[in-house]
C-alpha positions as CSV (number, residue, x, y, z in Angstrom):
1,M,-108.4,77.8,71.3
2,K,-109.2,81.0,70.2
3,D,-111.2,81.0,66.4
4,K,-108.6,82.3,64.1
5,V,-110.0,85.0,61.7
6,I,-108.9,86.4,58.5
7,V,-109.5,90.1,57.2
8,T,-109.0,91.2,53.8
9,G,-108.3,95.0,53.4
10,G,-107.6,94.9,56.8
11,A,-105.0,98.1,56.9
12,G,-107.9,100.0,54.8
13,F,-110.6,102.3,56.7
14,I,-113.4,99.9,57.1
15,G,-110.9,97.3,57.7
16,S,-108.7,98.1,60.1
17,H,-111.8,99.2,62.4
18,L,-112.4,95.9,62.4
19,V,-109.3,94.5,62.9
20,D,-109.3,96.5,66.1
21,R,-112.9,95.3,67.4
22,L,-111.9,91.7,66.7
23,V,-108.5,92.1,68.6
24,S,-110.7,93.2,71.4
25,M,-112.4,90.1,71.6
26,D,-109.3,88.2,71.5
27,Y,-109.6,86.4,68.1
28,D,-106.2,85.1,66.6
29,I,-106.1,87.7,63.7
30,L,-104.5,87.6,60.0
31,V,-104.4,90.3,58.0
32,I,-103.8,89.8,54.4
33,D,-103.4,93.7,52.6
34,N,-101.6,94.6,49.4
35,L,-101.0,97.8,50.8
36,L,-102.4,99.7,47.5
37,S,-105.0,101.8,49.1
38,G,-104.4,100.6,52.6
39,S,-101.6,102.2,55.1
40,E,-99.2,100.4,57.7
41,D,-100.1,103.2,59.9
42,N,-103.8,101.6,60.6
43,L,-102.5,98.0,61.3
44,N,-103.1,97.0,64.7
45,R,-99.9,95.5,66.1
46,S,-101.6,92.6,67.8
47,A,-103.0,90.9,64.5
48,E,-100.8,88.9,62.4
49,F,-99.8,91.2,59.3
50,L,-98.6,89.4,55.6
51,K,-98.4,91.8,52.2
52,K,-100.3,89.8,49.8
53,D,-103.0,90.5,46.8
54,I,-105.8,88.3,47.0
55,R,-105.3,87.5,43.5
56,D,-101.7,85.7,44.1
57,D,-101.9,82.3,42.9
58,D,-100.6,80.9,46.2
59,L,-103.6,82.3,48.3
60,D,-105.0,78.9,49.1
61,S,-101.6,77.8,50.6
62,V,-101.9,80.9,53.1
63,L,-105.3,79.9,54.3
64,E,-104.6,76.1,54.4
65,K,-101.2,77.3,56.2
66,Y,-103.5,79.8,58.9
67,S,-106.6,77.5,58.8
68,P,-109.2,80.2,59.9
69,S,-112.7,79.8,61.1
70,F,-113.7,83.0,59.8
71,I,-112.9,85.4,56.7
72,F,-113.9,89.0,56.4
73,H,-113.8,89.7,52.8
74,L,-113.4,93.4,52.5
75,A,-110.3,93.9,49.9
76,A,-111.5,95.6,46.9
77,Q,-110.9,98.3,44.4
78,I,-114.1,100.9,45.5
79,D,-113.6,104.0,43.2
80,V,-116.8,104.1,40.9
81,R,-114.9,106.6,38.4
82,K,-111.9,104.4,38.0
83,S,-114.3,101.3,37.4
84,L,-115.6,103.4,34.5
85,A,-111.8,104.0,33.3
86,D,-110.8,100.8,33.4
87,P,-113.6,98.3,34.0
88,I,-111.3,95.3,32.9
89,W,-108.8,96.3,35.8
90,D,-111.7,96.8,38.3
91,E,-112.9,93.3,37.5
92,G,-109.6,91.8,37.9
93,I,-109.3,93.0,41.3
94,N,-112.8,92.4,42.6
95,I,-114.5,89.8,40.6
96,R,-111.4,87.4,39.8
97,G,-109.7,88.6,43.1
98,T,-112.8,87.4,45.2
99,L,-113.1,84.4,43.1
100,N,-109.7,83.2,44.0
101,L,-110.6,83.8,47.6
102,L,-113.6,81.9,47.4
103,E,-111.7,79.0,45.4
104,A,-109.0,79.0,48.3
105,A,-111.7,79.2,51.4
106,A,-113.5,76.4,49.7
107,K,-110.3,74.2,50.4
108,V,-110.6,74.5,54.1
109,K,-113.3,73.9,56.5
110,I,-114.4,77.6,57.5
111,K,-117.7,78.7,59.5
112,K,-118.3,81.6,57.2
113,I,-117.1,84.3,54.6
114,I,-118.5,87.2,55.5
115,F,-118.4,89.8,52.5
116,S,-118.6,93.7,52.2
117,S,-120.6,94.5,49.2
118,T,-122.1,98.0,48.5
119,G,-125.8,99.5,49.0
120,G,-124.9,102.3,46.9
121,A,-123.5,101.4,43.8
122,I,-125.5,97.9,43.4
123,Y,-129.3,99.4,43.1
124,G,-128.9,102.0,40.5
125,E,-131.1,104.8,40.3
126,T,-133.6,104.3,42.8
127,K,-134.6,105.7,46.1
128,Y,-135.5,103.6,49.4
129,A,-133.8,100.5,48.2
130,D,-134.6,96.9,50.4
131,E,-133.1,93.8,49.3
132,N,-136.0,92.4,47.4
133,L,-135.3,95.4,44.8
134,L,-133.8,94.4,41.6
135,P,-130.0,95.7,41.4
136,K,-129.5,97.9,38.2
137,P,-125.8,99.0,38.6
138,L,-124.6,101.9,36.3
139,S,-120.9,101.3,37.0
140,P,-118.6,98.7,36.3
141,Y,-117.9,98.7,40.6
142,G,-121.6,97.9,41.0
143,V,-121.9,95.3,38.7
144,A,-118.5,93.2,40.5
145,K,-120.0,93.7,43.6
146,L,-123.5,92.0,42.3
147,T,-121.3,89.4,40.7
148,C,-119.5,88.6,43.7
149,E,-122.7,87.9,45.4
150,H,-123.6,85.5,42.9
151,Y,-120.7,83.5,43.2
152,L,-120.8,83.4,47.0
153,R,-124.6,81.9,46.2
154,V,-123.3,79.4,44.4
155,Y,-120.4,78.1,46.4
156,S,-122.5,78.0,49.6
157,K,-125.0,76.1,47.4
158,W,-122.2,73.4,45.2
159,K,-118.9,74.0,47.9
160,N,-120.8,74.3,51.1
161,L,-119.1,77.5,51.9
162,P,-121.2,79.8,54.3
163,F,-121.7,83.5,53.3
164,T,-123.3,86.8,54.5
165,S,-122.6,89.5,52.5
166,L,-123.5,93.1,53.8
167,R,-124.4,96.2,51.6
168,Y,-123.0,98.8,53.0
169,G,-124.4,102.6,52.6
170,N,-121.9,105.8,52.7
171,V,-119.2,104.8,55.4
172,Y,-117.6,107.8,56.6
173,G,-115.2,108.0,60.0
174,P,-111.8,108.4,61.3
175,R,-108.5,106.8,59.0
176,Q,-110.9,107.1,55.6
177,D,-108.3,108.5,52.9
178,P,-109.3,112.2,51.6
179,Y,-107.4,111.3,48.7
180,G,-107.6,108.3,46.3
181,E,-110.2,106.2,46.7
182,A,-112.0,108.7,49.0
183,G,-115.3,109.2,50.4
184,V,-116.9,112.7,50.6
185,V,-116.9,112.9,54.2
186,A,-113.0,112.6,54.1
187,I,-113.0,114.8,51.1
188,F,-114.9,117.8,52.7
189,C,-113.1,117.2,56.3
190,N,-109.9,117.9,54.7
191,Q,-110.7,121.0,52.5
192,L,-112.5,122.5,55.6
193,I,-109.1,122.3,57.3
194,K,-106.8,123.2,54.9
195,G,-108.8,126.4,53.5
196,K,-109.8,124.7,50.1
197,K,-113.1,125.3,48.4
198,S,-114.9,122.3,48.2
199,I,-117.1,121.3,45.3
200,L,-120.7,119.9,45.3
201,Y,-121.5,117.7,42.3
202,G,-124.8,117.0,41.4
203,H,-125.2,121.0,42.9
204,G,-125.5,119.1,46.2
205,T,-128.7,117.5,45.7
206,M,-127.6,113.8,45.6
207,V,-128.9,111.8,48.3
208,R,-126.9,109.3,49.9
209,D,-127.3,107.1,53.2
210,Y,-123.9,107.9,55.5
211,I,-123.4,105.3,58.1
212,Y,-120.8,105.7,60.8
213,V,-117.9,102.8,60.4
214,S,-118.5,101.5,64.0
215,D,-121.8,100.6,63.3
216,V,-120.8,98.9,60.1
217,V,-118.0,97.1,62.0
218,E,-120.7,95.6,64.5
219,A,-122.9,94.7,61.6
220,N,-120.0,92.4,60.5
221,I,-119.2,91.1,64.4
222,L,-123.1,89.9,64.1
223,S,-122.9,88.2,60.5
224,M,-120.3,86.0,62.9
225,D,-123.3,84.1,63.9
226,R,-126.6,84.9,62.2
227,G,-127.4,85.6,58.6
228,D,-126.4,82.4,56.7
229,G,-127.1,83.1,53.2
230,S,-128.5,86.2,53.2
231,I,-127.8,89.6,52.0
232,Y,-128.2,92.9,54.3
233,N,-128.6,96.8,53.6
234,I,-126.5,98.3,56.1
235,G,-127.2,101.9,56.4
236,T,-129.3,104.2,58.6
237,G,-132.7,104.3,56.3
238,K,-132.1,108.2,56.3
239,P,-131.6,110.5,52.9
240,T,-128.9,112.9,53.5
241,T,-128.2,115.6,50.7
242,V,-124.5,116.6,49.7
243,N,-126.0,119.9,50.7
244,E,-127.1,118.7,54.1
245,L,-123.9,117.2,54.5
246,F,-121.5,120.0,53.6
247,S,-123.8,122.7,55.7
248,V,-123.6,120.2,58.9
249,L,-119.4,119.8,58.6
250,K,-119.4,123.9,57.7
251,N,-120.7,124.3,61.4
252,I,-118.7,121.7,62.9
253,S,-115.7,123.4,61.5
254,G,-116.5,127.1,62.6
255,K,-115.6,128.3,59.2
256,D,-117.3,130.2,56.2
257,S,-116.4,128.3,53.3
258,E,-118.1,128.6,50.5
259,A,-118.8,125.7,48.2
260,E,-118.3,125.4,44.3
261,M,-121.7,123.7,42.2
262,A,-120.7,121.5,39.6
263,E,-122.8,119.1,37.1
264,S,-122.9,115.3,38.5
265,R,-119.9,113.1,37.4
266,E,-120.2,109.9,34.8
267,G,-121.5,107.1,36.9
268,E,-123.0,108.4,39.7
269,I,-126.3,107.7,40.9
270,S,-128.6,111.0,42.0
271,Q,-130.4,109.2,45.2
272,V,-130.2,106.1,47.3
273,Y,-130.8,105.3,51.0
274,L,-131.8,102.0,52.2
275,N,-133.9,99.9,54.2
276,C,-132.4,98.5,56.5
277,E,-135.0,96.3,58.3
278,K,-134.0,93.1,57.4
279,A,-130.8,93.6,59.3
280,K,-132.5,94.7,62.1
281,S,-135.1,91.9,62.5
282,Q,-132.7,89.2,61.6
283,L,-129.0,90.4,62.6
284,N,-130.8,92.5,65.5
285,W,-128.8,95.4,64.3
286,K,-129.3,98.9,64.2
287,P,-127.3,102.0,63.6
288,K,-126.1,103.9,67.4
289,V,-123.9,107.0,65.9
290,I,-125.9,110.1,65.7
291,F,-124.7,111.4,62.2
292,D,-123.9,114.7,64.0
293,E,-121.8,113.1,66.3
294,G,-120.2,110.8,64.0
295,L,-119.3,113.8,62.0
296,K,-117.8,115.9,64.8
297,T,-115.8,112.8,65.5
298,T,-114.5,112.3,62.1
299,F,-113.9,116.0,61.6
300,N,-111.7,116.1,65.1
301,W,-110.1,113.1,63.9
302,F,-109.2,114.9,61.0
303,I,-107.9,117.9,63.0
304,S,-105.9,116.0,64.9
305,H,-104.1,114.1,62.0
306,S,-103.6,117.0,59.5
307,K,-100.5,117.7,58.1
């Protein structure tokens, strides 16, 4: 019998790529998504889909009926600025929603829950962050993700709920929404294609760790049978400024677009990139997609899907 897998947020950017990979591995998959930020266009038709919010009271009955072996928890509110504007709303989704899922998961015997955390917002103002660095998040979003990791540790100890937590860098790739909860790669691709001026906040000097979505998916897959009870950074370990990112995308686009410089926005950190040696040694994981190649693939996807 095939293992059953639940993917929360499986209609979203990263979640849908993960579902595609799990389908190719012949797992029996249930996608749980409320479609507030995910899209039905992203859904893999070989996976079962349930439109549901992770905050719903009857989530435990869903898990009991489906009886999954693994849960990949990607459903979240991921916009730092929205978390600053309405931290109670952010807490309701990211903390109470996750806690509701953990309560439901603890009632059924699963092999593991694999949690999508953040390596960008959780550490706060820093440079080359490893997992031993004391997190000092500067936004409610970062606080929520850190809180969820503490809950995972507690549920692992007291309710025998195995977990692995993955702290992502700035994930980019096809299907990322250039609006709403957008990443800067998706925003720049969309603006370059439509001939709109891009704004480089922090005067383009902000440093991030950009990781291609397929490498993030691979880390999730490897975590199914490795890394129990541990937290891992998932990035490239390479610092890239927003100026450098925009320059590469501009060259790929072939357009001579100028960008407007602006001050950093509230809640944004100036620099962070991730030490991923722990994931390399314990998960046998490493990023495979070269930055320029990943950006070219992403830009070409946006070209083909431009309206």
